[in-house]
C-alpha positions in Angstrom: -15.6 1.4 -15.7 -12.9 4.0 -16.9 -11.3 6.2 -14.8 -9.6 9.3 -15.8 -6.2 10.6 -14.4 -6.1 13.1 -11.0 -3.5 14.5 -9.4 -5.5 14.6 -6.0 -4.0 12.4 -3.3 -6.1 9.5 -3.1 -8.1 8.9 -6.4 -7.3 6.0 -8.8 -5.2 7.0 -11.8 -5.2 4.0 -13.6 -7.4 2.4 -16.2 -10.1 -0.1 -14.3 -12.2 -2.7 -15.5 -14.2 -3.4 -12.1 -17.0 -5.8 -12.1 -19.4 -4.5 -9.2 -20.7 -7.7 -7.0 -20.3 -9.7 -4.2 -16.8 -11.2 -3.4 -17.0 -15.1 -3.1 -18.3 -16.4 0.5 -14.9 -18.3 0.5 -13.0 -15.3 0.9 -11.5 -14.6 4.3 -10.7 -10.9 5.5 -10.0 -11.6 9.0 -6.5 -11.2 9.6 -6.5 -8.6 6.5 -9.0 -6.5 8.6 -6.9 -7.1 12.0 -3.8 -5.7 10.6 -5.8 -2.6 8.9 -7.9 -2.0 11.6 -4.6 -1.8 14.1 -3.0 1.0 11.7 -6.0 2.9 11.8 -6.2 3.3 15.5 -2.0 4.1 15.0 -3.4 6.7 12.5 -1.0 5.1 9.8 -4.4 4.3 7.7 -7.2 6.6 8.0 -8.8 10.0 7.2 -7.5 13.7 8.7 -9.7 16.4 7.6 -6.9 19.0 7.6 -4.2 16.7 5.6 -3.9 15.2 2.0 -7.1 17.5 1.0 -9.1 15.9 3.9 -9.2 12.5 1.5 -8.7 9.1 2.7 -5.1 7.9 3.0 -3.5 4.2 3.2 -4.3 0.7 2.2 -3.5 -3.1 2.8 -3.4 -6.2 0.7 -2.7 -9.7 0.8 -2.4 -12.5 -2.2 -5.4 -14.7 -2.5 -3.7 -17.7 -3.1 0.4 -17.9 -2.2 2.6 -17.4 -5.8 -1.2 -16.5 -7.8 -1.4 -13.1 -9.2 -5.1 -12.5 -7.5 -4.6 -10.1 -4.5 -7.4 -8.6 -1.9 -6.8 -5.0 -1.2 -9.0 -2.5 0.7 -11.3 -0.1 -1.3 -10.6 3.2 -2.6 -11.6 5.9 -0.1 -12.1 3.9 3.1 -9.8 5.6 5.0 -12.5 7.3 7.4 -14.0 3.8 8.4 -12.7 2.2 11.8 -13.5 -0.9 10.8 -13.9 -2.5 7.4 -16.0 -5.7 6.2 -16.1 -7.6 3.1 -17.9 -5.4 1.1 -15.2 -2.7 1.5 -12.7 -4.7 -0.3 -12.0 -5.5 -4.0 -10.0 -8.2 -5.5 -7.6 -7.7 -8.1 -8.0 -10.3 -10.7 -5.1 -9.2 -13.0 -3.2 -6.1 -13.0 -0.3 -4.5 -15.7 1.6 -2.0 -15.0 2.9 -1.5 -18.6 -0.8 -0.9 -19.9 -1.8 1.4 -16.4 -4.7 -1.1 -15.9 -6.6 -3.4 -13.4 -9.1 -5.7 -13.8 -11.0 -6.1 -10.6 -14.4 -6.9 -8.7 -16.1 -6.4 -5.6 -18.6 -3.9 -3.8 -16.0 -1.2 -3.7 -13.2 -0.4 -6.4 -9.5 -0.8 -5.5 -7.3 1.5 -3.8 -5.6 4.4 -5.6 -2.5 2.2 -5.4 -3.4 -1.0 -6.4 -1.3 -0.3 -9.1 2.1 -0.4 -6.9 0.8 -3.2 -4.6 0.9 -5.1 -7.8 4.5 -4.1 -9.0 5.6 -5.8 -5.3 3.8 -9.2 -5.8 5.1 -9.2 -9.4 8.5 -9.3 -7.6 8.8 -12.2 -5.9 6.3 -15.1 -5.8 7.3 -15.7 -2.1 5.5 -11.8 -1.2 2.0 -12.5 0.2 1.5 -9.0 1.7 1.8 -5.0 0.8 0.9 -2.6 3.5 0.3 1.2 1.9 0.7 3.9 5.0 1.1 7.8 5.9 3.8 8.0 8.3 5.5 11.5 8.6 7.9 9.9 11.1 9.4 7.6 8.7 8.6 9.7 5.6 11.2 12.6 7.0 13.6 10.0 8.6 14.1 7.9 5.3 18.1 9.5 4.5 19.0 9.0 8.5 17.4 5.2 8.7 19.2 4.6 5.2 15.3 3.7 3.7 14.9 2.4 0.0 13.2 5.1 -1.9 11.0 6.0 -5.0 12.3 9.6 -5.8 10.6 12.7 -5.5 9.7 13.1 -9.0 7.6 10.1 -9.5 3.9 10.2 -8.4 1.9 7.4 -7.1 -0.7 5.0 -8.8 1.0 5.5 -11.9 3.2 3.0 -14.5 6.4 5.3 -13.3 5.9 4.2 -9.6 5.3 0.6 -10.6 8.5 1.0 -12.8 10.4 2.7 -10.0 9.2 -0.2 -7.4 11.1 -2.8 -9.7 14.0 -0.8 -10.2 14.4 -1.1 -6.0 14.0 -4.6 -6.1 16.4 -4.8 -9.2 19.1 -2.3 -7.5 19.2 -4.7 -4.6 18.3 -2.1 -2.2 15.2 -3.9 -1.0 17.3 -7.0 0.2 17.5 -5.9 3.7 14.5 -4.7 4.6 10.9 -5.1 3.0 10.1 -1.1 3.3 10.9 1.7 1.4 9.8 5.4 0.9 8.0 7.2 -1.9 9.3 10.5 -1.8 7.2 11.8 -4.3 4.0 10.6 -2.1 3.4 12.9 0.8 4.5 10.7 3.9 4.2 7.4 1.9 5.3 4.7 3.0 5.7 0.8 1.6 5.8 -2.2 3.6 5.7 -5.9 2.5 7.0 -9.7 3.3 6.1 -13.4 3.1 3.4 -12.5 5.8 1.0 -10.1 7.0 2.9 -9.8 10.8 6.2 -9.8 9.2 5.4 -6.8 7.0 3.8 -5.2 9.9 5.8 -5.9 12.5 8.9 -4.6 10.2 6.7 -1.1 9.5 6.0 -1.1 13.3 9.8 -1.3 14.1 10.8 1.4 11.6 8.7 3.6 13.3 10.3 3.2 16.6 13.7 3.8 14.9 12.3 6.9 13.5 10.4 8.3 16.5 13.6 7.1 18.4 15.6 9.6 16.8 13.2 12.2 16.8 13.8 12.0 20.6 17.5 11.8 20.2 17.9 8.5 22.1 20.2 5.8 21.2 18.6 2.6 19.4 19.4 -0.8 21.1 
């Protein structure tokens, strides 16, 4: 099926070829789901009636096989669910940021940020996990934390965002930390790493630094 473009937060903007059906029985979501549940409790992934037009936000993914192009990602508009199960994930079989196209399968369609996740994975085969959250504390402290960032005129979930992400890697701005702000996507933060714990712990550490700035406290 094909999805049209929309300017709403959380709405798929890329061209999607999705095969509706159950994921393979041997696909394990346990680690991915545990971290996703933690970020839900921290309100970094979720759904808040008074924010983002009431739509769900945040998503998480991991490569199916290290170095491979396929990756598992939480489904679109699952933010309101405290705990997900396999039916709430989609498998990205192929992604082409240049063509603004994704091919996937599962009982849920992939997150609206799947194209951005795909762009991160393309940068290095050692990256096995990508997390996109909405974190106002980090987002507003982008400059003070000296975080890498995409420009404010680059919309989320588009080939332009995928190109901007590739540009951050090419510039060397992501050599020191696997995390960047999306200035054109309100509160949008992306973390990535060679493992889910690495990406997750980096995100939590940076959030703690942002909170220290808010509280006018020195960081150790």
